[in-house]
N, C-alpha and C positions, 0 to 999 in steps of 0.2 A: 373549833372542830369538835370539842366535847359536847357542845350544845346540839349539834346536828343528830348524833346517834340518839340522844334523849328525846328529840322531837319526832324522829322517824325510825323507831325500832321495828323489827319485823314482826309486827303484831296486827291484830284485826283492824283496829280503827285506822292506823296509818296506811295499811295496805288497801283498805277499802277506799279511803280518800284519794290515794294516788291512782289506783285503777280507774275509779269513776271519773276523776279529774282529767286524766289523760284521754280516756275513750270519749267522754262527753265533749271535750275540746276538739278532738279529731272528727267526731261525727258532725258537730255543729259547723265547724269550719268548712269541711268538705261539702256539706249540704248547702251551706250559703253560697259557695262557689258554684255548685251545680244549679241552684235555683235563682240566684241573684246576679244580674248582669251589670257591669259598669256602665255608667252613663257618660255621655259625651261632655268634655270640658267646655266651659263657656268660650274659650279661645280656640275652638276646633278649626276655625278658618285659617289659622296661622300655619297649620301643617299642610294646607292645600286641599282640604276636604270641605265640601259644603253640604252639611247634613240637611238643611232646609230644602235645598234643590233636590237632593236625592229622595227625600220624603215625598216631595211633589211628584217626582217621576214615578215613584212607587204607587201613589194614589192614582195616577193616570193609567198606569199599565195594568194594575190588578183590580180593576173595577168589576169585570166579568170574566167568565171563562173564555179563553182564546186558544183552543186547540188549532193544530195546523189546518184542518179542514173547516175553517170558519172565517167569516169576513172580519170578525173582531181581531183575528190574528193579523190580518192585513193592517188594521189600524195600529196595533202595537208595533209592528215592523216599521211603519212610517213614523211613529213617535221616536224610535231609536235612531233612524237615519232615513234618508231619501233613496239610498242606493242599496240594491240587493245584488247578490251574486246570481246573475241571470245567464251564465255561460256553462256552468258545470252540470251535466247530466251524467248519471252513473248507474250502473247495474252491478249487482253482486249476488253471490250464491250464499245461502244460509244453511246451517246444519239441519234445519227442519224440512229440507228438500224443496226449498222455494227460491225463486229469483225475485229480487226487488229492483224495480226501476224508479229512480227518484230524480226529480228536477229541483235543483237547489233553490231555496229561499233563505239561505244563510246570509248573514251580514258579517263581513270580514274587514278588519281594519289593521293595517300594518304600519308600524313606526320603525323606520330605518335607524339602526344604531350608528352613532357617530364614530365609534371605535371598532366594534365587533359586529360586522354585518353579514358574516357568512353562516350564521346560525341564529336561531330565535327561540324565545320562550313563548309558548301558547297559553293564553288565558281564555277559558271557554265557559259559557253558560248558555242554557237554552231558554228561548223566550216563548215557546209554546207551552200550553198547560194540558192537563187532563180535561176531558170533555165537560166535566161538571164542576171544576174547581177554578176560582179566580186566580189561584196560584200566587198569593202574596209571598209565601216562603218557597214554593216550588214553581218557578224559580226566579220570581221577580226581584227578591232581595239581592240575589246574585247579579242579575242583569243591571240594576241601578248601581250596585257597587262597582261593576266593571265600567259603567259609564263615568263614574268618578275617577277611576284609574285612567281612563282615556283622557279626561280633562287634565290630569296630572302629567301624562306623557306628552300632551299637546303643548303645555306650558314649558316643560323641561324635557328637551329631547333626550331619549335614553342613549346610553353608550352601547348597550347591547340591543339588537333588534327584538321587538316585542310584537306579537300578533294577538289581536283581540277577536274572538269568534263568538258571535251571537247566533247560535245555530237553531234551526227550526226543524221540528219533526222528532224530537227526542222521545216524547211520550208515546209515540206510535211504533217505536221499534229502533230507536237510536239512529234514525235515518240521517239527521243532519251531520253527525260525526262521520258516518260512513261516506257521505258525499264529500266532506272536506278532505278525506284521505286521498281523493282524486284531484284536489285543488293544487295548482302549481306551487303555492307557498308552503304546502305541506312538506316539501323536500327540505325546507330550512329548519323545521321544528326539531329542536334538540330535547326538549322536555315540555311538560304541560302541567297546568293546574286546572282541574275541572271543578267548578264551583257549583254546588248542588243544594237542594233542599228536600230532605226526606222526612220532614216533620213540620212543625209550625212554630218558628221562632226558636228561642233558647240560645245556647252557646254553640257555635259551629265547631266541628270536630275534624281533625285530619284523620279521616277514617282509615285510609290505606294509602300507601305511598311506595313507589318503586324507584323514585328519583332521590339520590343522595343529595344532589345540589339543592333541590327545592326543600327537602326535609330539613337540611342544615340551615337554610334561609329562614325557616320558621322560628328560629331562635330569636329573630328580630321582631316577631309579632308582639303586639302590645299585650295580648292576652291569649297565649297559645293554649291549645287543648287538643289532645290526641294521644294515641298509644299504638305501638307496633303490634300489640296483642290483637287489636281489631283487624289488622292486616292479615295476621295468621288465621283468624277466624274466617275471613273471606277466602283465603287460600285453601283452607281445609273444608270449605263448604258448610261450615257451621252457621254462617250468616249469609243469606242470599239477597243481593240487591244488584240490579243491573243498571249501570250508568254508562255514560260516554267513556269513562275511565277504561272499561273493558275493551272498547273498540281500539283505543290508541295503544294500549299495552299489548294487545294481540298483534298490532302492526309493528311492534318492536320499539315503541317510544316510551321511555320512562316518564312517570308523572305521579300526580297526587290527586286524591279525591277529598275535597274540602267541603263539608256539607253540614247543614242543620239536621238534627235528628230527634230532638225532644218534641213533645206535643204531636206525636204521630196520629193521634185520634182524629186530627183535623186534615191529615194528609189525603189529598185527592178527593176532598169533599167541598161542599159549598161553604164550609166554615173556614177554609184557608183564605181568610180575608185580611185586609190591613187592620181592621178593627180588632181581630183576634190576636194581634201582636201585643196589644195593650199599651205599648210605648215604643219609642224609637231605639231602645237599647240593642235589640238584635241587629238592626241595620247598622248602627254605629260600630259595634264590635267587629262585624264582618268588613266594613269599609276600612276601619283603622288597621286591622290585621293585614288585609290585602295591600293596603298602602305601604306598610312597612316591609312586607315581603317583596313586593314588586320593586321597591326602592333598593332593596339588597340585590335583587336579580338584575335589575336594569342599569345600575350605576356603579356596580362593583366588578372588578376583574374576576376571572375564573379562579375559584378557590382551590382548584387542584384535586377535587374529590371526584373519583370515577363514578359515573352513574351506574356502573355494573356492580358496584359494591353493595352489599347488604348492610343493614344498620338497625340499631335499637333506638327507639325514641319514646318519650312520654313526657307529660307535663306534671307539674306539682302546683296544686292550688290555682291553676290557670294563669300562673305568672312566670314560673321557671320552666325551662325547656332542657331536657336531657337528650343528648345525641351522642352516639358512639358507634363506630364501625363494628359490625358483628364479629369480624375476625379478632379485633382487639378485645371485644367483650368475651369472646370464647376463650382467649388466652387468660383473661382475668378469672373466668370460671374454672378453668383447669388448674390454675395456681391455687385457688381456694380449695378445690377438691383434693389436691395433692398435699398442700401445706397444712390444711385444717386438722386432719387426723394426727399429723406429726406433732403439731403443737399441743394438742390435747393429750396425746400419749406421753410426750416428754414431761409435761406438767404433772400428769398423774403418776408417772414413774418417780419424779422428783419428790412428790408428796409422800409416796409410799416409802422411798428410801429414807426420808427424814421423819418418818412416823407421824405425818400430819394429814394423811388422807382420811378425813372424817366422813367416809361413806361406807355404810355397812351393806349387808346382803339383803336386809329387809327393805321392801319398798320398790324393788325393780319390777317392771311390767305393768305398773299402774297406768302410766300414760298410754301405752298401746291399747290397753283394754278400754280406757275412757275414749280414746279416738274412735275405736270400733263402734262403741255405743253411740257416739255422736253421729257417725255416718249412718248407722241404722235408723236413728230417730229422724235424721234429715230425709232418708228414704221414705219413712212413714209419712212425713209432711208432704213429700212430692206425690206419693200415692193418694193421700187423703184429698188434696186439692184437685188432683187429676180426676178423681172419681166423683166428687161432690160439687165442686164449684170451680171448674178449670178456667173460666173466663174472668174471674174476680180480680185477677192481677191487673186488668185493664182499668178497673175502677178504683181499687185500693192498693196501689203498689207498695206504699210505705207500711200499711198495715200487714200485708203479706211479709214484708221484710222483717218487721218486728216480731211476728209470730214465729217465723223460722229461726230468727236469731235467739229468741228466748228459749225455745225448746232444744235447739242445738246446743246452746250454752249450758243448759241444765244437764243434758245428757253427757256432755264432755267434762264439765267442771265438778258437778256434784260427786261423781265417783272419786275424784281426787280428795274431796273433803271427807267423805265417809270413810275411805280407807285410812286416812290419817287419824280420824277419830277412833276407828276400831283398832288399828295397829299402827300407832304413831311412830314416826321416825324423824328425827330432827334434820336429816339429810335429804328430805323429799325434794326441796327446791333444786338442789344440785343434781339429784338423780333424774328428775324430769328434764332438766336442761340437757343432760347428757343423752337422754333418750330422744329428745327432740333434735339434738345435733345429729344423732345417728340416722334419724328419719330423713332429715333434709339433706344429709350427705348422700344417701341412696337415691333420693329423688333428683338431686343435682346431677348425679352420674347419668341417670336415665334421660333427663332433659338435654344434657349436652349431646348424647348420642342421637336422640331423636331430632334435635335442632340441626345437627350437622347433616343428617340424612334428608330431612324434609325442608331444609333451608328456612327454618323458623327463627323469628327474632323477638317474639313476644314472651319468651320464657324468662325475662328479666325478673319477674316476680319471685321465681324460685331462687334466683341468685341472691336477691336482697333478703329473703327470709333465711336462707342458709347463712349468709354473712352475718346477719343480726344474731342468729342463734349461736354461731361460732364466737362472736364477740362476747356475748353474755356468759357463755360457758367458760371461756378463758378467764374472764374477770372473776367468776365464782371460784375457779381453781386457784387463781393467783391470791385471792383473799385468804385461802386456807394456809398459805405460807406464813401469815402473821401469827398463827397459833403455835403453842408450845408442842414439843414432842410428846407422843403418847407412850405410856407404859402399859402394855397389855396385862390385864388382870382377868382371869377367868371367873365369870359370875354366872351361876345357874339362873336360868330364866325364872324359875320359881321364886328367886330371891327378890324379884321386883314386882310389887303389886301393880295390877293393871291400872288402877285409878291414879296411882302416883306417876306411873309412866305417861298416862294421858295428860295429867295435869302439867307435868314437866314440859311436855311437847307444846301444850297450848299456852303455857305461861312464858314462852320466849326461849326455849331451848334452841339454840342457833343451829342452822343446817350444817355447820361444820363438825358437829359432835357425833361421833360414832356411837350408836346406841349400845348401852352397856349390857343389854340382855344377850348380845352376841359375844362381845369381848370388852368388858368394862375397862375404860381407860381413864386413869387419873395420873397426875404428876406424882412422882415418888418423893414423899416427904415423911416417911415412916420411921419409927424407932421400935425398941423392943416391946413396947406396950401396944403397938398398933395391931388390930386384928388382921389375920391372914386374908380374910375375905371381908372387905368393907361393906357396910350396910348400903342398900340401894339408895336410901335417902341421901346419904353422904355423897355417893357418886353423882347424883343429879345436881346437888347443891354446888359441889366443887366444879363440875363441868359447866354449869350455867354461869357461875361467877367468872370463871376463866374466860369463856368465849365472849361473855358480855363485856369484859374489860378489854380483850385483845382484838376482837373482830371489829371491823368498820361497820357499825350498826346500820348505816345508811347505804351500804354498797348494793343492797337489793334494789334500791331505787334506780341506781345507774343501770343495773342489769335489766330492769323492767323497761326503762326508757329505750335502751339499745334494742331490746328484743321486740318491743311492741309498737312504739310510736310511728316510726317511718314505714315499716311494713303495713301496719294497720291503716295509715293514711293512703298508701297506694291501693290497698284492697278496697277501702271504702270509696275512693274515687272510681275505681273500676265497677264496684257494685252499683253505685248510683247511675253510672253511664249505662250499664247493662239493663238496669231496671227501666230507664227511659227509652232505650233503643229497642229492646225486645218485648217488654211487657205488652204494649198495644198491638204487637204483631200476632197475638194468638187469634184475633178475630180475622186475620188475613190468611190463616191456615198454618202458622207455625205451631208445631206440637207443644202443647202446654207443659208436658213433662220435661221437655228439653229446656224450656225457659226456667221452670222451677228448679231443675237440677243445677243449672249454671248459677242461679242466685244462691242456692243452698251451699254450693261449693265455695263461692266467694265469701259467704258469711262464715262458714267453717274456718277458713283460712284466717279471717280477721279475728276470730275468737281464740285461736290456738295459743297466741303469746300469753294469755292469762293463765294457762294451765300450771306453770311452775309455782304460781302464787295462789292458786285456787283454794288450798287448804287453809289459808289465812283469811278468807272472806267469811263473813258471818252468815249464820243461817238466815237472817233477815234479808240479806242480799238475794239469796236463792228463792225465798218466799215471794219477794217482790217480782222477780222474773217469772215465777210460776203464775202469779195472779195476772200480770200483764199478758203473758202468753195465752192463758185461757180466755181472757177477755177478747183479745184480738182474734184468736182462732174462732171463737163463737161468732164474732161479727162477720169475719171473712168467709165463714163456712156457709152461712145462711142468707147473707144479704144478696139482693138481686145485682148481678154483675155490671149492669149498664145504667148510665144516666145520660142526660143531655150533654154533659161535658165529656163523658167517656162512652160514646154510643156504640151500639152494634153496627158494624159496617156491612152493608148489603150492596152487592154489585149488580147493576142494571144492564140489560141489553135487550134489543128487539130485532127480530128478523121478519121479513116480509117476502112471501112468494108473489113476485110481481105479475106472474101469469095468472095465478088463481085469486090473488087478493087476500090470501090468508095471512094473518098476523099472529106471531108468537112472541110473548114477553118472557124473559128469563130473569130470575132473581137468584143470586148465589150468596151463600153465607153459611153460618154454623147452624145445622139443621134444628135442634130443639128450639132455639130462639127465633129462627125464621118461621117456624109454625106459629109462634105467638104473634109475629108481625102479620101473617095472613089473617088471623082472627080480627085484626083491626081494619082490614081493607073490605069495605062493604060489597064491592063488585066482583070479588074473587070467590069462585066456587071451588072448595077444596077437592071435590070429586073430579075436577078438570085438570088438576095439577099432576104432572109427571116429574118424577125425580131421577136424577142421574148424578154420577160422580163428578166432582169439580176438578179443576187443573191441579190442585194440591190436596194432600190429605187433610181431612177435617172439614173441607168445604164441599157442600152439595148444591146442585143446581135444580131449581124448580122452574118448569116450563108450563105455560098456560096461555089460552087465547087472550088477546088484549086489544084495546082500542087501536084502530088503524092510525098510523102516523100520517102527517101531512108535510113531509120533508121537502117536497117539491110543490109549492102551493099552486092551486088552480090547474093541475096537470094530472091526467089519469095515471094510475100506477104503471100501466103497461108502457108508458112513455118515459118513465124515469130512467130506464137503461135501454140502450140500443145495442144489439149484437149482430154482427155480420160475419159469416164464415165463408171461406173460400179455399177449397182444396187445390193447392198449386202443383202437386205432383203425387205420385203413389205414396210418398213417405213424408209429405210436408203440407202444411196448411197455414193460412193467415187468419187471425181472429181480430176483427175491428170492434173496439169497445168505445162507447160514448156514454158518459154519465151526466145526467142533467142536475144542475145546481150542486155539483160536487167536484172535487179534484182528487178523489181517491177511489179506486176500484181494484178488483182482483179477478184473476181467472184461476179456477180450480179444476184439476183434471181428476176425474173420479172413476173412469172406466175406459175400456178399449185398449188401444195400443199404449205402450210406455212412451212418454215424452223424453227424448234424449237431449233436446236443445230448445231454448226459447230466447228470442232476441226481440227487444222492443226497438222499433225503428226510431232513430235519433239518439240512441244511447251510445255511450262510450263503452265498447265491449272488450277492450284490450286486456282488462284485468279479470274478465269473467271466465273463470276456470270451473267447469262443471265436472264433478266426480263421476266416474263410471264404475259399475253399471247402474247405479242408483237412478231411478227415474225421477223427473220433476213432478211435484204434486201441486205447485201453486206458483203464480206470477202475480206479484204485488205492484200496483201502478199508482204512482203519485205524481201529480202535475203541479206546476206553479201557477197555472191559470185555471179559471173556472170553465165548466162545460167542455172539458178537453176531450180529445179523441186520441186513442192509442191504437197502434197496429202491432200485433204480436205475431211474429213468424215462428212457427214451431216445426220441429223435425221429430218424427216418431218412428218407432220400430215395433214389430210384433213382439208380444211377450213370449217368454219361454213356455214350453209345454206344461211345466209344473204350474206356472202362473195362470195359464189358460184354464187349467182344470179347477183352479181356486176362484176364478172370477165368475160373476153372475152373467145373466143374459146380456148385459150391456157390453160384454166382451165381443159380441158379434159386430158391434159398431167399431169403426176405425178409431174414433175418439169421442169421448163424451165428458161432460162436466157441468160446471156452473160459472156464470159471470155475475159478479155482485159488485155493488157500489155501497159506500158508507156515507152517512150524514151525521154531523156532530153538533149542529145548531138546534137549540131547543126553545128559542125565543118565539113569541107570537103564537103560542099554542101549537107548535109543530109536532110535539110528541104528547098527545093527550094522556096516554097511559102514564108517562112520567109525571106529568102535572098532577094527575090524580094521586099518585103516591106521595108527592110533596104535601098534599092537603091532608091525607089520612094516615100517613106514617106516624107511629108513636114517637114521642119525644126522645126516647132512649135508643132510637135507631136512625141511621143516616144512610144516604145513598152515594155510591161511587160508581164510576164507569167501569164496566167489566171487561171492555176490550177497546180496540181502536174504533172510535166512532160510537154513537148511540143507537143508530138504526142501520141495519144492513138489508138491502133489497136485492133479490137474486133472480136470475132467469137460467133455465137449463139450456144446454146446447148439445148437439151431436153432429158428427161428420160421418 
């Protein structure tokens, strides 16, 4: 034991080595888990999975884009199975004042349970893609993984009923899930797992979950990954992503969203290919995890967890899985909040009574000031990047992370070093720990209140930070009990030269010693020849010798490990996940300041545990941080933010007036860079471009004349869509719509009387509840067959006097609007404007579909 204090005294070199060693280990390990995926074992067939077969299925399915409204979609459906759900037709009302009619092309498989057959677990993935993406990750990886699950359930009958749904129409508005809500088997569904792909490979994440049963079952996953913090972010609207999960949860069914999320630069683009996965690891990790989770759900009895319960969950290094009911976690939080201060006060009082409380008045307030400076500098970083290069996080996420980390660390830690050098106090470590404890105690109280009111479960980070700080503080106070009693001796401050004071602090004066410039304390061994006021040099020598002999010199290492290691690992995991999930979304319209703020907050929290030890880090450490920070800041401030690997995403669309033959192309994206794209396109005249606001902040839409599409080959545009109107009474009419070479059309009402009801003939309307008095604006029509004909019966009523005064001349007509159809196929030169863009687009930009379908042709109508 005597050797350990000599090797690890609380001095610069040991502190630097321990801090760097722990943080570098945590950073490297979490980064490896984030970026490196486990490979399949050679004997993977033994657990019932066939990776080779799944890979062949993936190659067959993800060859080309196959949106719902394409013949390639039919081919993929036939590859999965020969049977489709051809019975379910459904209509539903949406909040955007539209009615959607959908004829199902879902593929549904039910495995009856041998023991529990009155309820079922639903596993779902969609097999359609965006109009321009082959969809290797979104969502073919999920589809082939569920095919392997189906093989498993076929060979080994489940004890609990399982339903596998390969739904169609997700990309165009979550239509497949909406239709399945009307399926007879939906009444059996107790919970669900929606398997998705919002990126391009990587490690799948349990992004959000409302099912305790399924979340608990994920403890059996071979490589679990997820956090209830993401569920809270979705709940609060901080992260927006619409998947089938929202359809089922709104219907009252608890479940989970299990999705890929890294490599979002390829999401919904031509780069979402099998080749872009680089290897089979993403497929294997999803297959293996689903295999284990399904095995737990299908072959185990009910575990007795109510799906109404809220819960806390997160992974550690992609191997361990923490799960706890939120009510129990709340009790744990409250106990910590109540007992923590009691323990600290009792220990402090005990030290005070025994004259061993080696904490003086000097040094208090240093940590709060340093924290404020760190927050201010983080704010400067956010403002700097938001002003000068907001999109660069898409290209250089780790460089951004390093820059923010370096400057935030300097702003937070350097003040601790400077104040100790200027006004040293050997008790600084204990004082900072106590101040950190007070901070986390207050934050814990606030989070408990907010969590209870908002039903949040992702505040576990605060709990672990508070618990770690409490543990380190208690150990520091307990270590003071090893010291001898103090005998107060009044010493004037002028008796202590500043250089001796500073030297004493820097040469190992332990944090347990109360600084003698306030009340010098030495053990009483005086006789009649001892001076009444000892010299300052004697005080320092005696104090240093005594604490060096009596204090556990290595105790600071234990304090640091408890305070920093586990909280830092949790924060680093979260930081890397946030960086991968949110960084690429700035080109989709996510406010860059929001992304930079979240990254800065997570970095700040990861750095905070170093604060009690910052005054023992050498100047060289801070100089290295400064040099690295300046270098990465210079690079990220001026480098062009897009490359071929991290391109600007531009959203394409084309509309055609079928009566006049006029064609308009729209490109949507981030305006300054979209202007640069136009300079690369030889046929675009900038004077013909009209700009408008996009659907989200930060995105603008450019419209301009474009080459006419050939979506219906060898057919005049006037014959692409046929519309027949028949007024059936004073307040009703029927609209017949036929689309050529398509199975998706819509009717939009733009003037005249308000439409109070719209029913598509052949639809199941028992669930169709239309709100009143809001009028309908649109009817969406989706067929399972090509060249379909729809008949829409509408009831209308005269608008109010106020509405009449606001309407234009079209109000004189009973009813007016547009009938449009969409086309999603681009092969064989059907969309020349899009083909031209693929030829001339710069390498640092890529194209994505901006809406359902690539081409929309419309005709006007009036009654």
